[in-house]
MDTraj code that builds the backbone (N, CA, C; nanometers):
import mdtraj as md
import numpy as np

residues = "MET ARG ALA ARG PRO ALA GLY LEU ASP PRO GLY VAL ALA ALA ARG ARG GLY ARG ALA ARG ARG LEU LEU SER ARG ALA GLN ARG ALA ALA PHE ASP ALA LEU LEU GLY PRO VAL TRP GLY GLN VAL GLN ASP LEU HIS HIS ALA GLU PHE VAL ARG ARG ALA VAL GLN LEU ALA GLU THR GLY ALA GLY PRO LEU LEU ALA GLY LEU LEU PRO GLY ALA ARG LEU ASP GLY GLY THR TRP GLU LEU PRO GLY ARG ALA ARG GLU ILE GLY LEU GLY GLY ARG GLY LEU LEU LEU LEU PRO THR PHE HIS TRP SER GLY GLY PRO LEU LEU SER ASP LEU PRO ASP ARG PRO VAL VAL VAL THR TYR PRO ALA GLY PRO ALA SER ARG SER GLY PRO ARG ALA ALA ARG GLY ARG ARG HIS TRP ARG GLY".split()
xyz = np.array([
    [-3.9491, -0.4862, 3.5432],
    [-4.1205, -0.5154, 3.4909],
    [-4.1431, -0.6364, 3.4861],
    [-4.3039, -0.6457, 3.5240],
    [-4.3287, -0.7744, 3.5321],
    [-4.3890, -0.8179, 3.3987],
    [-4.3495, -0.9736, 3.3733],
    [-4.4121, -0.9965, 3.2408],
    [-4.5507, -1.0457, 3.2560],
    [-4.5963, -0.9787, 3.0974],
    [-4.7607, -0.9904, 3.1128],
    [-4.7939, -1.1488, 3.0562],
    [-4.8907, -1.2020, 3.1218],
    [-4.9472, -1.3244, 3.0782],
    [-4.9775, -1.3624, 2.9456],
    [-4.9375, -1.4906, 2.8686],
    [-4.9541, -1.4857, 2.7304],
    [-5.0780, -1.4880, 2.6887],
    [-5.0960, -1.4160, 2.6024],
    [-5.2537, -1.4037, 2.5665],
    [-5.3271, -1.2746, 2.5889],
    [-5.2616, -1.1817, 2.7095],
    [-5.3215, -1.1117, 2.7431],
    [-5.2803, -0.9577, 2.6629],
    [-5.3938, -0.8870, 2.6001],
    [-5.4001, -0.7766, 2.5396],
    [-5.3265, -0.6682, 2.6203],
    [-5.2596, -0.6272, 2.5471],
    [-5.1511, -0.5041, 2.6340],
    [-5.2481, -0.3819, 2.7060],
    [-5.3602, -0.3814, 2.6155],
    [-5.4377, -0.2740, 2.7136],
    [-5.5024, -0.3203, 2.8149],
    [-5.5323, -0.4426, 2.8430],
    [-5.5881, -0.5091, 2.9674],
    [-5.4740, -0.5109, 3.0648],
    [-5.3473, -0.5566, 3.0136],
    [-5.2513, -0.5453, 3.1292],
    [-5.2250, -0.4091, 3.1739],
    [-5.2309, -0.2889, 3.0984],
    [-5.2209, -0.1886, 3.1549],
    [-5.3264, -0.1593, 3.2525],
    [-5.4253, -0.1563, 3.2066],
    [-5.5775, -0.1241, 3.2769],
    [-5.5589, -0.2107, 3.4588],
    [-5.5026, -0.3313, 3.4202],
    [-5.4970, -0.3923, 3.5594],
    [-5.3986, -0.3525, 3.6444],
    [-5.2604, -0.2853, 3.5914],
    [-5.1530, -0.1950, 3.6682],
    [-5.1921, -0.0819, 3.7125],
    [-5.2702, 0.0002, 3.6442],
    [-5.3526, 0.1065, 3.7083],
    [-5.4512, 0.0599, 3.8271],
    [-5.5384, -0.0488, 3.7946],
    [-5.6110, -0.0835, 3.8741],
    [-5.5290, -0.1100, 4.0185],
    [-5.4228, -0.1791, 4.0114],
    [-5.3784, -0.2358, 4.0956],
    [-5.3115, -0.1299, 4.1988],
    [-5.2665, -0.0264, 4.1122],
    [-5.2129, 0.0829, 4.1890],
    [-5.2976, 0.1643, 4.2497],
    [-5.4112, 0.2007, 4.1837],
    [-5.5353, 0.2649, 4.2791],
    [-5.5816, 0.1878, 4.3838],
    [-5.5976, 0.0857, 4.3643],
    [-5.6244, 0.0056, 4.4912],
    [-5.5542, 0.0044, 4.6295],
    [-5.4172, 0.0018, 4.5807],
    [-5.2951, 0.0247, 4.6627],
    [-5.3022, 0.1593, 4.7458],
    [-5.3083, 0.2521, 4.6557],
    [-5.3461, 0.3918, 4.7265],
    [-5.4488, 0.4222, 4.7992],
    [-5.5517, 0.3345, 4.7751],
    [-5.7000, 0.3560, 4.8474],
    [-5.6817, 0.2684, 4.9793],
    [-5.6038, 0.1813, 4.9721],
    [-5.5928, 0.0858, 5.1287],
    [-5.4945, 0.1743, 5.1813],
    [-5.3761, 0.2520, 5.1502],
    [-5.2812, 0.2922, 5.2193],
    [-5.3665, 0.4188, 5.2741],
    [-5.4454, 0.4748, 5.1850],
    [-5.5388, 0.6181, 5.2572],
    [-5.6005, 0.5900, 5.3842],
    [-5.6946, 0.4589, 5.3443],
    [-5.7796, 0.3840, 5.4275],
    [-5.7125, 0.3793, 5.5710],
    [-5.5988, 0.3083, 5.5617],
    [-5.5185, 0.3005, 5.7218],
    [-5.4616, 0.4189, 5.7646],
    [-5.4198, 0.4890, 5.6822],
    [-5.3929, 0.6317, 5.7330],
    [-5.4629, 0.7191, 5.8031],
    [-5.6110, 0.6940, 5.7383],
    [-5.7450, 0.7804, 5.8009],
    [-5.7689, 0.7147, 5.9312],
    [-5.7958, 0.5673, 5.9003],
    [-5.8585, 0.5128, 6.0180],
    [-5.7744, 0.4329, 6.1324],
    [-5.6683, 0.3544, 6.0807],
    [-5.5839, 0.2940, 6.1857],
    [-5.4679, 0.3926, 6.2391],
    [-5.4069, 0.4689, 6.1255],
    [-5.2765, 0.5420, 6.1322],
    [-5.2601, 0.6248, 6.2475],
    [-5.3709, 0.7252, 6.3141],
    [-5.3538, 0.7785, 6.4373],
    [-5.3521, 0.7008, 6.5517],
    [-5.3836, 0.5788, 6.5796],
    [-5.4234, 0.4947, 6.6784],
    [-5.3195, 0.3654, 6.6570],
    [-5.2253, 0.3525, 6.5671],
    [-5.1518, 0.2290, 6.5398],
    [-5.0553, 0.2049, 6.6580],
    [-5.0101, 0.2903, 6.6882],
    [-4.9057, 0.2670, 6.8146],
    [-4.9768, 0.2070, 6.9235],
    [-5.0999, 0.2539, 6.9473],
    [-5.1792, 0.2431, 7.0873],
    [-5.2413, 0.0612, 7.0522],
    [-5.2650, 0.0329, 6.9258],
    [-5.3021, -0.0955, 6.8907],
    [-5.1752, -0.1792, 6.8985],
    [-5.0602, -0.1441, 6.8691],
    [-4.9452, -0.2478, 6.8875],
    [-4.9126, -0.2486, 7.0034],
    [-4.9131, -0.1617, 7.0949],
    [-4.9125, -0.1614, 7.2705],
    [-5.0011, -0.2642, 7.3136],
    [-5.1297, -0.2266, 7.2706],
    [-5.2559, -0.3323, 7.3390],
    [-5.2129, -0.4977, 7.3047],
    [-5.1523, -0.5090, 7.1567],
    [-5.1279, -0.6448, 7.1303],
    [-5.0062, -0.7186, 7.2166],
    [-4.9146, -0.6337, 7.2404],
    [-4.7932, -0.6732, 7.2961],
    [-4.8261, -0.6983, 7.4588],
    [-4.8909, -0.6241, 7.4852],
    [-4.9313, -0.6299, 7.6476],
    [-5.0338, -0.7677, 7.6607],
    [-5.1090, -0.7672, 7.5777],
    [-5.2138, -0.9179, 7.5734],
    [-5.1195, -1.0196, 7.5523],
    [-5.0097, -1.0314, 7.4562],
    [-4.9198, -1.1385, 7.4679],
    [-4.8152, -1.1754, 7.5572],
    [-4.7692, -1.0683, 7.6361],
    [-4.7049, -1.0723, 7.7430],
    [-4.7671, -1.1341, 7.8756],
    [-4.9166, -1.0922, 7.8928],
    [-4.9875, -1.1077, 7.9888],
    [-5.0389, -1.3049, 7.9711],
    [-5.0666, -1.3313, 7.8340],
    [-5.0804, -1.4399, 7.8335],
    [-4.9683, -1.5559, 7.8081],
    [-4.8455, -1.4931, 7.7663],
    [-4.7042, -1.5795, 7.7923],
    [-4.6754, -1.6064, 7.9359],
    [-4.7025, -1.5035, 8.0131],
    [-4.6841, -1.5059, 8.1726],
    [-4.7840, -1.6209, 8.2226],
    [-4.9171, -1.6087, 8.1983],
    [-5.0142, -1.7050, 8.2368],
    [-5.0016, -1.8377, 8.2050],
    [-4.9226, -1.8559, 8.0868],
    [-4.9340, -2.0121, 8.0451],
    [-4.8082, -2.0519, 8.0953],
    [-4.6968, -1.9915, 8.1518],
    [-4.5801, -2.0198, 8.2075],
    [-4.6037, -2.0628, 8.3711],
    [-4.7090, -1.9870, 8.4093],
    [-4.7207, -1.9874, 8.5734],
    [-4.8212, -2.0765, 8.5731],
    [-4.9349, -2.0809, 8.4789],
    [-5.0441, -2.2089, 8.5338],
    [-5.0660, -2.3164, 8.4249],
    [-4.9866, -2.2930, 8.3135],
    [-5.0453, -2.3962, 8.2208],
    [-5.1327, -2.3492, 8.1145],
    [-5.1426, -2.4434, 8.0274],
    [-5.2528, -2.4308, 7.9136],
    [-5.3863, -2.4449, 7.9685],
    [-5.4333, -2.5410, 8.0292],
    [-5.5625, -2.5506, 8.0831],
    [-5.6239, -2.4368, 8.1354],
    [-5.5621, -2.3763, 8.2638],
    [-5.6180, -2.2551, 8.2968],
    [-5.6029, -2.1156, 8.2115],
    [-5.4959, -2.1466, 8.1151],
    [-5.5237, -2.0190, 8.0448],
    [-5.6359, -2.0166, 7.9222],
    [-5.6710, -2.1824, 7.8879],
    [-5.8015, -2.1699, 7.7730],
    [-5.9215, -2.1374, 7.8761],
    [-5.9399, -2.2136, 7.9914],
    [-6.0657, -2.1875, 8.0373],
    [-6.0862, -2.0239, 8.1109],
    [-5.9855, -1.9545, 8.1017],
    [-6.0167, -1.8272, 8.1563],
    [-6.0168, -1.7460, 8.0469],
    [-5.9697, -1.8027, 7.9184],
    [-5.9548, -1.6820, 7.8037],
    [-6.1023, -1.5927, 7.7867],
    [-6.1869, -1.6478, 7.7834],
    [-6.3359, -1.6050, 7.7415],
    [-6.3967, -1.6380, 7.8733],
    [-6.4849, -1.4952, 7.8886],
    [-6.6307, -1.5282, 7.9912],
    [-6.7272, -1.6551, 7.9432],
    [-6.7639, -1.7464, 8.0415],
    [-6.8124, -1.8644, 7.9802],
    [-6.7506, -1.9782, 7.9363],
    [-6.5958, -1.9778, 7.9210],
    [-6.5283, -2.0821, 7.8604],
    [-6.5063, -2.1874, 7.9844],
    [-6.4886, -2.3254, 7.9645],
    [-6.4191, -2.3949, 8.0228],
    [-6.3506, -2.5254, 7.9763],
    [-6.2924, -2.5707, 8.0330],
    [-6.2009, -2.7040, 7.9746],
    [-6.2531, -2.8105, 8.0578],
    [-6.3250, -2.9194, 8.0001],
    [-6.3699, -3.0609, 8.0281],
    [-6.3191, -3.1288, 7.9803],
    [-6.2041, -3.2109, 8.0489],
    [-6.0894, -3.2963, 8.0084],
    [-5.9799, -3.2654, 7.8953],
    [-6.0402, -3.3113, 7.7926],
    [-5.9446, -3.2657, 7.6722],
    [-6.0374, -3.1917, 7.5811],
    [-6.1598, -3.1528, 7.6012],
    [-6.2536, -3.0637, 7.5424],
    [-6.2471, -2.9053, 7.5818],
    [-6.1900, -2.8202, 7.5036],
    [-6.2297, -2.6746, 7.5267],
    [-6.3650, -2.6224, 7.4898],
    [-6.4362, -2.5883, 7.5772],
    [-6.6023, -2.5578, 7.5504],
    [-6.5967, -2.3974, 7.5551],
    [-6.6351, -2.3223, 7.4413],
    [-6.6484, -2.1981, 7.3990],
    [-6.7933, -2.1558, 7.4023],
    [-6.8259, -2.0147, 7.4466],
    [-6.9734, -1.9764, 7.4491],
    [-6.9798, -1.9763, 7.2803],
    [-7.0869, -1.9991, 7.2247],
    [-7.1550, -1.9874, 7.1040],
    [-7.2421, -2.1298, 7.0707],
    [-7.2480, -2.1336, 6.9444],
    [-7.3225, -2.2395, 6.8753],
    [-7.2203, -2.3688, 6.9226],
    [-7.3295, -2.4707, 6.9601],
    [-7.2856, -2.5969, 6.9869],
    [-7.1953, -2.6777, 6.8482],
    [-7.0748, -2.6921, 6.8577],
    [-7.0180, -2.7642, 6.7549],
    [-6.8809, -2.8225, 6.8238],
    [-6.8413, -2.9340, 6.7711],
    [-6.7113, -3.0001, 6.8052],
    [-6.6246, -2.9866, 6.6756],
    [-6.4946, -2.9414, 6.7215],
    [-6.3721, -2.9357, 6.6115],
    [-6.2688, -3.0093, 6.6503],
    [-6.2190, -3.1287, 6.6006],
    [-6.1028, -3.1701, 6.6380],
    [-5.9750, -3.1310, 6.5711],
    [-5.8977, -3.1043, 6.6574],
    [-5.7446, -3.0326, 6.6347],
    [-5.6709, -3.1482, 6.5404],
    [-5.6870, -3.2647, 6.5912],
    [-5.6136, -3.3856, 6.5089],
    [-5.4728, -3.3258, 6.4786],
    [-5.3813, -3.2519, 6.5500],
    [-5.2411, -3.2502, 6.5697],
    [-5.2378, -3.0774, 6.4498],
    [-5.3561, -3.0363, 6.4241],
    [-5.3132, -2.9197, 6.3475],
    [-5.2847, -2.7768, 6.4052],
    [-5.2962, -2.7739, 6.5528],
    [-5.2608, -2.6644, 6.6494],
    [-5.3859, -2.5892, 6.6488],
    [-5.3678, -2.4818, 6.7322],
    [-5.4482, -2.3842, 6.7610],
    [-5.3820, -2.2416, 6.7792],
    [-5.4417, -2.1567, 6.6850],
    [-5.3488, -2.0415, 6.7044],
    [-5.4894, -1.9188, 6.7593],
    [-5.4515, -1.8548, 6.8682],
    [-5.5069, -1.7641, 6.9256],
    [-5.5130, -1.6190, 6.8809],
    [-5.5999, -1.5566, 6.8474],
    [-5.5674, -1.4038, 6.7945],
    [-5.6455, -1.3250, 6.8800],
    [-5.6077, -1.2149, 6.9633],
    [-5.6837, -1.1357, 7.0385],
    [-5.6852, -1.0094, 6.9398],
    [-5.8218, -0.9837, 6.9749],
    [-5.8789, -0.8584, 6.8870],
    [-5.9211, -0.7190, 6.9750],
    [-5.9074, -0.6175, 6.9625],
    [-5.9323, -0.5041, 7.0496],
    [-6.0543, -0.4126, 6.9425],
    [-6.0810, -0.4939, 6.8546],
    [-6.1910, -0.4165, 6.7587],
    [-6.3226, -0.5047, 6.7745],
    [-6.3495, -0.6046, 6.8295],
    [-6.4807, -0.6914, 6.8352],
    [-6.5219, -0.7126, 6.9846],
    [-6.6117, -0.7288, 7.0131],
    [-6.6564, -0.7676, 7.1590],
    [-6.7576, -0.8470, 7.1695],
    [-6.8102, -0.8968, 7.0202],
    [-6.8929, -1.0358, 7.0316],
    [-6.8288, -1.1479, 7.0877],
    [-6.8743, -1.2595, 7.0611],
    [-6.8238, -1.3770, 7.1076],
    [-6.7082, -1.4111, 7.0086],
    [-6.6410, -1.5125, 7.0278],
    [-6.5133, -1.5513, 6.9492],
    [-6.5478, -1.6250, 6.8128],
    [-6.4556, -1.5374, 6.7155],
    [-6.4798, -1.5993, 6.6021],
    [-6.3872, -1.7016, 6.5397],
    [-6.4114, -1.7994, 6.4581],
    [-6.3653, -1.9276, 6.4741],
    [-6.3420, -1.9318, 6.2912],
    [-6.2177, -1.9747, 6.2597],
    [-6.1581, -2.0355, 6.1339],
    [-6.1512, -2.1759, 6.1404],
    [-6.1840, -2.2598, 6.0647],
    [-6.1737, -2.3903, 6.1054],
    [-6.1195, -2.4734, 5.9333],
    [-6.0374, -2.4367, 5.8752],
    [-5.9821, -2.4858, 5.7506],
    [-5.9111, -2.5814, 5.7503],
    [-5.9353, -2.6967, 5.6603],
    [-5.8373, -2.8085, 5.6475],
    [-5.7046, -2.7949, 5.6207],
    [-5.6592, -2.8896, 5.7215],
    [-5.4974, -2.8792, 5.6924],
    [-5.4446, -2.7603, 5.7557],
    [-5.4977, -2.6835, 5.8300],
    [-5.4478, -2.5391, 5.9033],
    [-5.4745, -2.5426, 6.0345],
    [-5.3731, -2.4797, 6.1367],
    [-5.4474, -2.4580, 6.2591],
    [-5.5903, -2.4084, 6.2566],
    [-5.6354, -2.4533, 6.3526],
    [-5.7683, -2.3771, 6.4049],
    [-5.7455, -2.2464, 6.4544],
    [-5.8350, -2.1262, 6.4030],
    [-5.7847, -1.9957, 6.4654],
    [-5.8984, -1.9464, 6.5447],
    [-5.9304, -1.9057, 6.6430],
    [-5.9808, -1.8329, 6.7290],
    [-5.9502, -1.7069, 6.7548],
    [-6.0323, -1.6092, 6.7313],
    [-6.0169, -1.4619, 6.7366],
    [-6.1073, -1.4605, 6.8603],
    [-6.0343, -1.3749, 6.9480],
    [-6.1404, -1.3411, 7.0776],
    [-6.1086, -1.1943, 7.1143],
    [-6.2157, -1.1566, 7.1708],
    [-6.2063, -1.0041, 7.2303],
    [-6.1162, -1.0094, 7.3352],
    [-6.0356, -0.9075, 7.3054],
    [-5.9489, -0.8598, 7.4434],
    [-5.9623, -0.7389, 7.4540],
    [-5.8859, -0.6821, 7.6121],
    [-5.8704, -0.5693, 7.6713],
    [-6.0409, -0.5243, 7.7007],
    [-6.0366, -0.3769, 7.6758],
    [-6.1797, -0.3408, 7.6874],
    [-6.2986, -0.3850, 7.6107],
    [-6.2566, -0.4246, 7.5201],
    [-6.3723, -0.4767, 7.4392],
    [-6.4188, -0.6146, 7.4819],
    [-6.3658, -0.6667, 7.5541],
    [-6.3957, -0.8005, 7.6177],
    [-6.5007, -0.7729, 7.7232],
    [-6.4855, -0.6723, 7.8049],
    [-6.5408, -0.6476, 7.8988],
    [-6.6690, -0.5987, 7.8898],
    [-6.7034, -0.5300, 7.7800],
    [-6.8209, -0.4697, 7.7105],
    [-6.9312, -0.5996, 7.6506],
    [-6.8635, -0.6920, 7.5889],
    [-6.9188, -0.7945, 7.5035],
    [-7.0065, -0.8788, 7.5494],
    [-7.1058, -0.9550, 7.5233],
    [-7.1839, -1.0366, 7.5749],
    [-7.1267, -1.1706, 7.6668],
    [-7.1522, -1.1668, 7.7741],
    [-7.1247, -1.2703, 7.8544],
    [-7.1216, -1.4151, 7.7967],
    [-7.2276, -1.4451, 7.7567],
    [-7.2443, -1.5918, 7.7178],
    [-7.3463, -1.6275, 7.6275],
    [-7.3439, -1.7041, 7.5289],
    [-7.4375, -1.7170, 7.4283],
    [-7.4990, -1.8460, 7.4338],
    [-7.5917, -1.8869, 7.3744],
    [-7.7076, -2.0193, 7.3950],
    [-7.6108, -2.1279, 7.3752],
    [-7.5537, -2.1604, 7.3067],
    [-7.4981, -2.2955, 7.2806],
    [-7.3433, -2.2988, 7.3373],
    [-7.2526, -2.3901, 7.2921],
    [-7.1274, -2.3951, 7.3287],
    [-7.0567, -2.4442, 7.2196],
    [-6.9200, -2.3994, 7.1898],
    [-6.8610, -2.4805, 7.0810],
    [-6.7363, -2.5840, 7.1417],
    [-6.7002, -2.7041, 7.0836],
    [-6.6257, -2.7727, 7.1718],
    [-6.5039, -2.8164, 7.0812],
    [-6.3976, -2.7922, 7.1117],
    [-6.2793, -2.8100, 7.0740],
    [-6.1982, -2.9231, 7.1401],
    [-6.1642, -3.0442, 7.0828],
    [-6.0845, -3.1728, 7.1311],
    [-5.9568, -3.1624, 7.0615],
    [-5.8288, -3.1949, 7.1367],
    [-5.7074, -3.2002, 7.0838],
    [-5.6751, -3.3531, 7.0222],
])
top = md.Topology()
chain = top.add_chain()
for i, resn in enumerate(residues, 1):
    res = top.add_residue(resn, chain, resSeq=i)
    for name in ("N", "CA", "C"):
        top.add_atom(name, md.element.get_by_symbol(name[0]), res)
traj = md.Trajectory(xyz[None], top)
């Protein structure tokens, strides 16, 4: 059993435990109802995307992979330009994490937190073919 924080009323601690269990059950029920029926397909799509990109990286290198990852993307020297708002993000050795999603058909989503790899979530599979082709500006990443 987990120790209760000093000074926390036992009634409050018990309510927190019940709330945590209720939230956990609700999350499991939502997963089971929404993703459970198609979870195997989601896993297969992600595996196929990983294999496709790994083979592409091995055969052509990082430049062509990044340039062809998204419609309208291009590699200009050491800068990777993506469709979207104009913005430059220096990687500064933090790394770049590419996350495919089959649930989003818009432009790439970006997470740029200090001291963390830059994360780009991009539409993959059928979603990538139905999304917008290019936005008004560009995002720029320099290594």
